[in-house]
VODRENTOR-502067 format. One record per residue (C-alpha): residue number from 1; x, y, z; residue in one letter. Coordinates in steps of 0.02 Angstrom, whole numbers. Example, Ala and Ser with C-alpha at 12.3 -4.5 7.8 and 13.67 -1.06 7.14 Angstrom:
2
R    i       u       v       w  aa
R    1     615    -225     390   A
R    2     684     -53     357   S
end
This chain:
298
R    i       u       v       w  aa
R    1    6718    5626    4400   X
R    2    6566    5708    4338   X
R    3    6522    5564    4225   X
R    4    6554    5435    4371   X
R    5    6448    5543    4488   X
R    6    6307    5548    4362   X
R    7    6322    5357    4349   X
R    8    6308    5328    4534   X
R    9    6165    5439    4549   X
R   10    6080    5342    4409   X
R   11    6110    5187    4490   X
R   12    6041    5249    4658   X
R   13    5877    5312    4560   X
R   14    5868    5149    4463   X
R   15    5881    5067    4642   X
R   16    5752    5156    4729   X
R   17    5628    5124    4587   X
R   18    5658    4949    4605   X
R   19    5641    4963    4788   X
R   20    5471    5030    4780   X
R   21    5415    4908    4658   X
R   22    5479    4761    4765   X
R   23    5429    4821    4933   X
R   24    5248    4764    4932   X
R   25    5291    4598    4857   X
R   26    5429    4572    4995   X
R   27    5278    4575    5123   X
R   28    5156    4459    5033   X
R   29    5284    4341    4949   X
R   30    5396    4338    5107   X
R   31    5259    4320    5237   X
R   32    5127    4222    5143   X
R   33    5223    4119    5022   X
R   34    5111    4185    4888   X
R   35    5176    4194    4710   X
R   36    5075    4346    4667   X
R   37    5089    4375    4480   X
R   38    4941    4512    4488   X
R   39    5079    4631    4583   X
R   40    5111    4725    4417   X
R   41    4939    4753    4400   X
R   42    4926    4840    4572   X
R   43    5062    4939    4504   X
R   44    4951    4987    4350   X
R   45    4816    5030    4452   X
R   46    4904    5151    4552   X
R   47    4967    5240    4392   X
R   48    4791    5251    4316   X
R   49    4719    5315    4470   X
R   50    4826    5470    4459   X
R   51    4769    5484    4259   X
R   52    4588    5461    4312   X
R   53    4598    5609    4448   X
R   54    4683    5721    4313   X
R   55    4542    5679    4186   X
R   56    4415    5723    4313   X
R   57    4501    5889    4336   X
R   58    4512    5916    4158   X
R   59    4327    5880    4145   X
R   60    4281    6004    4283   X
R   61    4403    6135    4275   X
R   62    4476    6134    4090   X
R   63    4657    6077    4134   X
R   64    4726    5927    4232   X
R   65    4778    6047    4388   X
R   66    4942    5930    4396   X
R   67    5012    6031    4540   X
R   68    4893    5976    4665   X
R   69    4793    5817    4570   X
R   70    4974    5733    4580   X
R   71    4975    5746    4774   X
R   72    4802    5722    4811   X
R   73    4810    5566    4712   X
R   74    4945    5485    4832   X
R   75    4812    5442    4968   X
R   76    4684    5382    4840   X
R   77    4820    5279    4754   X
R   78    4857    5182    4909   X
R   79    4677    5156    4966   X
R   80    4612    5088    4800   X
R   81    4762    4990    4767   X
R   82    4747    4910    4943   X
R   83    4560    4882    4925   X
R   84    4595    4792    4756   X
R   85    4719    4682    4836   X
R   86    4604    4652    4981   X
R   87    4470    4595    4869   X
R   88    4585    4476    4763   X
R   89    4648    4405    4938   X
R   90    4480    4371    4990   X
R   91    4409    4298    4828   X
R   92    4543    4212    4758   X
R   93    4703    4187    4863   X
R   94    4607    4146    5039   X
R   95    4566    3983    4959   X
R   96    4745    3939    4902   X
R   97    4868    3945    5055   X
R   98    4998    3818    5067   X
R   99    4975    3800    4878   X
R  100    5094    3917    4791   X
R  101    5091    3843    4626   X
R  102    4893    3871    4627   X
R  103    4922    4042    4672   X
R  104    5038    4066    4542   X
R  105    4899    4027    4407   X
R  106    4768    4104    4511   X
R  107    4857    4275    4521   X
R  108    4900    4260    4340   X
R  109    4713    4248    4286   X
R  110    4677    4399    4401   X
R  111    4815    4500    4321   X
R  112    4750    4461    4151   X
R  113    4563    4506    4208   X
R  114    4637    4670    4277   X
R  115    4733    4706    4115   X
R  116    4579    4674    4018   X
R  117    4480    4798    4131   X
R  118    4601    4930    4115   X
R  119    4590    4929    3927   X
R  120    4402    4926    3929   X
R  121    4395    5073    4044   X
R  122    4552    5191    3969   X
R  123    4578    5107    3802   X
R  124    4739    5005    3738   X
R  125    4851    5151    3697   X
R  126    4973    5219    3817   X
R  127    4922    5384    3896   X
R  128    5033    5513    3990   X
R  129    5006    5592    4154   X
R  130    5051    5772    4174   X
R  131    5185    5799    4299   X
R  132    5169    5954    4419   X
R  133    5275    6108    4367   X
R  134    5377    6109    4519   X
R  135    5450    5936    4469   X
R  136    5497    5986    4289   X
R  137    5679    6070    4328   X
R  138    5840    6008    4363   X
R  139    5967    6027    4505   X
R  140    6128    6089    4423   X
R  141    6276    6049    4530   X
R  142    6406    6115    4395   X
R  143    6497    6043    4253   X
R  144    6395    5892    4165   X
R  145    6315    5838    4344   X
R  146    6127    5881    4319   X
R  147    6008    5794    4440   X
R  148    5817    5790    4381   X
R  149    5694    5849    4517   X
R  150    5585    5691    4471   X
R  151    5723    5580    4512   X
R  152    5758    5658    4674   X
R  153    5575    5662    4725   X
R  154    5557    5469    4684   X
R  155    5698    5435    4802   X
R  156    5624    5543    4938   X
R  157    5457    5437    4906   X
R  158    5555    5285    4930   X
R  159    5633    5340    5099   X
R  160    5469    5396    5160   X
R  161    5397    5232    5126   X
R  162    5544    5138    5206   X
R  163    5513    5248    5362   X
R  164    5323    5204    5360   X
R  165    5353    5015    5343   X
R  166    5484    5020    5480   X
R  167    5360    5104    5598   X
R  168    5228    4980    5552   X
R  169    5324    4826    5581   X
R  170    5425    4872    5735   X
R  171    5310    5008    5820   X
R  172    5138    4953    5797   X
R  173    5025    4811    5857   X
R  174    4989    4747    5685   X
R  175    5167    4744    5635   X
R  176    5228    4648    5784   X
R  177    5080    4514    5759   X
R  178    5150    4512    5560   X
R  179    5314    4478    5618   X
R  180    5260    4344    5736   X
R  181    5158    4254    5597   X
R  182    5310    4287    5477   X
R  183    5429    4190    5606   X
R  184    5305    4045    5672   X
R  185    5135    4047    5592   X
R  186    5074    3901    5700   X
R  187    5145    3977    5865   X
R  188    5072    4142    5826   X
R  189    4897    4059    5789   X
R  190    4906    3954    5964   X
R  191    4936    4114    6046   X
R  192    4779    4207    5981   X
R  193    4844    4289    5835   X
R  194    4711    4285    5693   X
R  195    4835    4231    5557   X
R  196    4684    4250    5427   X
R  197    4671    4440    5463   X
R  198    4857    4474    5475   X
R  199    4863    4389    5285   X
R  200    4723    4498    5232   X
R  201    4793    4650    5301   X
R  202    4986    4620    5232   X
R  203    4917    4575    5049   X
R  204    4821    4742    5053   X
R  205    4974    4832    5129   X
R  206    5081    4755    4988   X
R  207    4954    4804    4858   X
R  208    4949    4978    4919   X
R  209    5143    4997    4907   X
R  210    5132    4939    4736   X
R  211    4999    5069    4686   X
R  212    5116    5207    4767   X
R  213    5257    5125    4656   X
R  214    5137    5156    4511   X
R  215    5101    5325    4567   X
R  216    5286    5380    4562   X
R  217    5314    5279    4396   X
R  218    5201    5415    4306   X
R  219    5333    5538    4311   X
R  220    5449    5433    4211   X
R  221    5361    5400    4049   X
R  222    5179    5353    3990   X
R  223    5079    5211    4061   X
R  224    4967    5074    3997   X
R  225    4884    4921    4031   X
R  226    5046    4816    4019   X
R  227    5135    4934    4133   X
R  228    5170    4809    4274   X
R  229    5210    4674    4164   X
R  230    5364    4765    4133   X
R  231    5417    4766    4314   X
R  232    5348    4617    4402   X
R  233    5495    4508    4350   X
R  234    5621    4630    4421   X
R  235    5515    4635    4590   X
R  236    5528    4453    4612   X
R  237    5710    4451    4578   X
R  238    5740    4599    4704   X
R  239    5653    4492    4835   X
R  240    5718    4313    4802   X
R  241    5909    4390    4800   X
R  242    5862    4487    4965   X
R  243    5778    4348    5052   X
R  244    5609    4289    5090   X
R  245    5518    4423    5188   X
R  246    5680    4516    5240   X
R  247    5640    4706    5206   X
R  248    5831    4757    5245   X
R  249    5881    4619    5114   X
R  250    5759    4683    4990   X
R  251    5833    4854    5013   X
R  252    6014    4788    5001   X
R  253    5966    4690    4840   X
R  254    5878    4834    4756   X
R  255    6029    4931    4768   X
R  256    6163    4793    4710   X
R  257    6048    4759    4565   X
R  258    6012    4945    4517   X
R  259    6200    4998    4533   X
R  260    6270    4843    4437   X
R  261    6138    4860    4306   X
R  262    6189    5051    4270   X
R  263    6375    4999    4282   X
R  264    6343    4866    4150   X
R  265    6231    4979    4030   X
R  266    6364    5110    4028   X
R  267    6504    4994    3951   X
R  268    6368    4901    3849   X
R  269    6193    4903    3813   X
R  270    6031    4903    3914   X
R  271    5986    4730    3862   X
R  272    6156    4653    3884   X
R  273    6173    4742    4042   X
R  274    6007    4667    4107   X
R  275    6060    4493    4049   X
R  276    6222    4515    4147   X
R  277    6144    4554    4305   X
R  278    6018    4425    4302   X
R  279    6165    4289    4258   X
R  280    6253    4364    4414   X
R  281    6102    4349    4522   X
R  282    6073    4156    4464   X
R  283    6262    4124    4502   X
R  284    6243    4201    4683   X
R  285    6087    4102    4721   X
R  286    6181    3948    4676   X
R  287    6295    3989    4807   X
R  288    6176    4061    4924   X
R  289    6001    3993    4892   X
R  290    5919    4082    5046   X
R  291    5964    4258    4972   X
R  292    6074    4386    5060   X
R  293    5990    4378    5219   X
R  294    5880    4248    5302   X
R  295    5767    4237    5452   X
R  296    5870    4186    5609   X
R  297    5774    4076    5738   X
R  298    5808    3957    5871   X
end
């Protein structure tokens, strides 16, 4: 029972990581129909923001001051990643709406530029962010069931992000405008909604959430210029399986993929487990191309 409980926890932990990575992409890809291959680089920006803040603390105090730099970095991570997303939207994507293949090529070029910029500033080798001391322990539930505080913290961060997105989409005026544009862009524009402004804010919000995902990923392992490349494919799979622009579908898809991936890895290997998950996703999309959930309209 301890082994199965640990596997379930590992599945939930992986699911929340996938959810954090895919949340921002679900907004931009689902609402704007923009194939954003630079989404992984916004994750990288979030991770390097934490590292840069710790390096600044080392320069001024002689130590990374991880207990406070990690928490202070969170609003900076969201703000810097959102501003970078806004810059990419204003300079590149704004001219390519309704041309998804062109956005794919343009955001791929933007991703390469951001990766090279990171190499020029921080160097090519991977670096390590120092985690706070209060996240270094484990929750011992007896037997072989030991839950790392870092994984529990990431789960809590994902829940907070979900609550924030729910409030933004269903309790704020900007969120209502965003949902209106998502349901019927032409009708929303005819009723006075500035669709360009909604697109800019949505893309910036998605980039900011990707930065938060990068902030959380620094707890798992080292970071480097190619950090986002390892996760962007998984993010697209989660969004497509969940349904275009459907946040509940994205949540469900992340948990399905995370749990199945953990189950398959337990019986095989990491590579074989991922291949089996991708195969199941492809077969499911052959049967239901719209994904798990789709927008209902009259």
